[in-house]
C-alpha angles and dihedrals in degrees: 000000000000118000163321090237116194112221111207116235094008110144135176109281094037125108123234114211117204113196114197106212102173140355120192126176113249095203140022099247141060137175137228120199124202089208137199088252093053120125096249099033095128092046089058093055094262090286124140123219132195121203118193115212127202117220121208120236093258092052090231099112139036129199128199108237116162130017124192128184130207126216116261118283095018117128094199114059114237119203114255117203089207092061097047119101099026089115119052136177120242102220092187094059117064114232092358128124139169135246099194104308094342122098116207139165123231125193113206119232110196112208145155098223092133121077104352107137151133123238105288095000141070121014134142098014095154098203110145091206091076090098140118111319094028131103130209123207119204129183111241114238104177138029110279089013093230100228119203129184130193150114100083123196138194101210142355137168124222108274096032085225101182092049099255142047129221097302113209141143121264136192103223133189114198138164127218117215121185111218125195098165100082142017135213130180101224140027107298120199125205106198123181092259106023150016117246131196125189138218127193136188139134084250110065090209091059090045087056091051092048091051092047093053092048092050088049088054092049092053097039105037099031104031102032101239118146113250091247092052091045091050091052092047091051090057097049106033110017123089122217118197139171110255096190139338101191106076129077089254109045123209143227124186126197123206129199119182113244091220095065091087135338111287117202106258113256 
């Protein structure tokens, strides 16, 4: 974790923009834990499993190397000789690896979607699209905003079903930009191809409602659509997806393509 970083002149009501300029793996390995808080923990006999992934030098691909399984009802995974060796690397196929008898390819997606937050806002958003070339916008809650960034990852799918991603260290270059020309109630993501808003709640249905209302605000207050037109557009052109289902506050993210109509440049 790096921070907290004091941002001069930041006041409640401002927006802090965090531009992610580059993300480069610091080491050649990462780990994924099928944890005791995972979505299907009981279905897997209440056993935890760690899979070690190798990361190529460019950081563009990851390969599953070594799995280990813990006995049931143990919080800390213990290596099991029986489980070792079920995943092997195919050295003759670039960027390919094997889950049992199945060969697959996995592109890594370095991101800081873990614990990037301001004081009293943000946090464990778990959206893999918070990567190089994207920008996050957070509402400032306290003087100086106190921004912290940490918990880097190499790859994650929407849902984060096993409870974790590929956890690995990153060298990150980012830029903080204090904005006083607009406001937004929740973390807003500007990805290269879309805008994304987020909703959170212990109840996934309420997270969905929160995300819907914030997308409605984005289209009505910031793009000038009537609420009725925005509501129709959200049904025909906006994608809703589950961000994660494994934390106390579950997440929904809502994507609208930037090419639908010209958004004012943030």
